[in-house]
C-alpha positions as CSV (number, residue, x, y, z in Angstrom):
1,M,12.1,-17.0,-8.0
2,A,12.6,-13.8,-10.1
3,Q,9.6,-11.6,-10.8
4,A,8.1,-12.1,-14.3
5,E,9.1,-9.3,-16.8
6,Q,7.4,-8.3,-20.0
7,V,9.6,-9.1,-23.0
8,Y,9.1,-8.2,-26.6
9,L,10.3,-10.5,-29.3
10,G,10.8,-9.9,-33.0
11,L,10.0,-13.0,-35.2
12,G,10.9,-13.5,-38.8
13,S,11.1,-16.2,-41.5
14,N,11.5,-16.4,-45.2
15,V,11.6,-20.2,-45.6
16,D,8.2,-21.8,-45.4
17,A,7.5,-18.6,-43.6
18,R,3.8,-18.9,-42.7
19,N,4.3,-22.4,-41.2
20,K,7.5,-21.6,-39.4
21,L,6.1,-18.3,-38.0
22,A,2.9,-20.1,-36.8
23,A,5.0,-22.9,-35.3
24,G,7.2,-20.4,-33.5
25,I,4.2,-18.5,-32.0
26,A,2.6,-21.8,-31.0
27,A,5.8,-22.8,-29.2
28,L,5.9,-19.5,-27.4
29,R,2.3,-19.9,-26.3
30,E,3.1,-23.5,-25.0
31,R,6.0,-22.3,-23.0
32,F,4.8,-18.9,-21.8
33,G,1.0,-19.0,-21.9
34,D,-0.5,-15.8,-22.8
35,V,1.3,-14.3,-25.9
36,A,0.2,-11.2,-27.6
37,C,1.3,-10.7,-31.2
38,S,1.3,-7.9,-33.7
39,P,-0.1,-8.1,-37.2
40,V,2.2,-9.9,-39.7
41,Y,4.1,-7.9,-42.3
42,R,5.9,-9.0,-45.5
43,S,9.2,-7.3,-46.3
44,E,12.0,-7.7,-48.8
45,A,15.1,-9.5,-47.7
46,V,17.7,-7.1,-46.3
47,G,21.4,-7.5,-47.2
48,F,21.0,-10.4,-49.6
49,E,18.9,-11.7,-52.5
50,G,16.2,-13.9,-51.1
51,D,12.5,-14.6,-50.7
52,D,10.5,-12.0,-48.8
53,F,10.3,-12.3,-45.1
54,L,7.2,-12.4,-42.8
55,N,7.8,-10.5,-39.6
56,A,5.8,-10.0,-36.4
57,C,6.4,-8.9,-32.8
58,C,5.2,-10.9,-29.8
59,R,4.9,-10.0,-26.1
60,I,5.5,-12.6,-23.4
61,R,6.0,-12.6,-19.6
62,T,8.8,-14.6,-18.2
63,D,10.8,-15.0,-15.0
64,L,13.8,-16.3,-17.0
65,E,16.9,-14.1,-17.0
66,P,17.8,-12.6,-20.5
67,Q,20.6,-15.1,-21.2
68,A,18.4,-18.1,-20.2
69,L,15.6,-16.8,-22.5
70,K,18.1,-16.3,-25.3
71,A,19.3,-19.9,-24.9
72,W,15.7,-21.2,-25.0
73,L,14.9,-19.2,-28.1
74,T,18.1,-20.4,-29.8
75,E,17.0,-24.0,-29.1
76,L,13.6,-23.2,-30.6
77,E,15.1,-21.7,-33.7
78,D,17.3,-24.8,-34.1
79,R,14.3,-27.1,-33.7
80,Y,12.8,-25.4,-36.8
81,G,15.9,-25.8,-38.9
82,R,17.9,-22.6,-38.2
83,K,21.4,-22.9,-39.8
84,R,24.1,-21.1,-37.7
85,D,26.9,-21.4,-40.3
86,L,25.3,-18.9,-42.8
87,P,26.3,-15.2,-43.2
88,K,24.4,-12.7,-41.0
89,F,22.2,-11.7,-43.9
90,A,20.8,-15.0,-45.2
91,D,17.6,-17.1,-45.4
92,R,16.0,-17.9,-42.1
93,T,13.6,-20.7,-41.2
94,L,12.9,-19.0,-37.9
95,D,14.6,-16.0,-36.4
96,I,13.5,-14.8,-32.9
97,D,15.3,-11.8,-31.4
98,I,14.8,-10.3,-27.9
99,L,13.9,-6.7,-28.7
100,L,13.1,-5.4,-25.2
101,F,13.4,-7.1,-21.8
102,G,11.4,-5.0,-19.3
103,A,13.2,-1.7,-19.0
104,R,16.7,-3.3,-19.0
105,T,19.5,-1.7,-20.9
106,G,23.1,-2.8,-21.5
107,R,24.9,-5.9,-22.3
108,F,23.9,-9.3,-21.0
109,G,26.5,-11.7,-22.4
110,R,26.3,-11.4,-26.2
111,L,22.8,-9.9,-25.9
112,V,22.5,-6.0,-26.1
113,L,19.3,-4.4,-24.8
114,P,17.3,-2.8,-26.2
115,R,18.1,-4.3,-29.6
116,G,19.5,-1.7,-32.0
117,E,17.5,-3.0,-35.0
118,I,14.3,-1.6,-33.5
119,L,15.1,1.9,-34.7
120,K,16.9,0.8,-37.8
121,Y,14.4,-1.4,-39.7
122,A,10.7,-0.9,-40.5
123,H,10.1,-4.7,-40.3
124,V,11.1,-4.5,-36.6
125,L,9.7,-1.1,-35.6
126,K,6.3,-1.2,-37.2
127,P,5.1,-4.5,-35.6
128,L,6.4,-3.3,-32.3
129,A,4.7,0.0,-32.7
130,D,1.4,-1.8,-33.6
131,L,1.7,-4.1,-30.5
132,A,2.9,-1.5,-28.0
133,P,2.3,2.0,-29.4
134,D,2.4,3.7,-26.0
135,L,5.4,1.8,-24.6
136,K,8.5,4.0,-24.3
137,H,11.9,3.0,-25.6
138,P,14.0,2.6,-22.5
139,V,16.8,4.8,-23.9
140,T,15.1,7.5,-26.0
141,G,12.1,7.9,-23.8
142,K,9.9,8.2,-26.9
143,T,6.9,5.9,-27.5
144,F,7.2,3.4,-30.3
145,A,4.3,5.1,-32.1
146,E,6.4,8.3,-32.0
147,H,9.4,6.4,-33.4
148,W,7.3,5.0,-36.2
149,R,5.9,8.4,-37.1
150,E,9.4,9.8,-37.2
151,F,11.0,6.8,-39.0
152,D,12.8,8.0,-42.1
153,G,14.1,4.7,-43.3
154,D,12.6,2.4,-46.0
155,R,9.0,1.8,-45.0
156,S,8.3,-0.9,-47.7
157,L,6.1,-3.2,-45.7
158,E,2.9,-5.0,-46.6
159,R,0.5,-6.1,-43.9
160,V,-0.6,-9.7,-44.6
161,G,-3.7,-11.6,-43.6
162,W,-2.9,-14.2,-41.0
């Protein structure tokens, strides 16, 4: 059996967002046990006109390989109504992305680690920096707190009560 690795996931929803995000986190806890989550943030839709998103980051431990975890997460998204025939930027019932998988870097099938969106979007970076401020990005070597301090993109986020 493979050794369990720490994995960081980005979660988002803009369709029945509170319920879908809560259901996604509950499913992660049921499957992986102890799950740590960041605060939840509200952000505007990116790349299309739509309702605001709720976003968070969760940390799990798993002995699954990256592609097997991705397959499980895809099934979870589908269970909560994710439509796969929509454009890249569209409404999402539940979107769960693997951001970091231990210190792994590179391509694993269609999955690229670490996920490029971490350093591109505030709604990905800020929850990750909250959850793991001292964790270092496996490519840049900077902590996620440092990356957030230096982030020069749109910081339009609102922390919401959960």
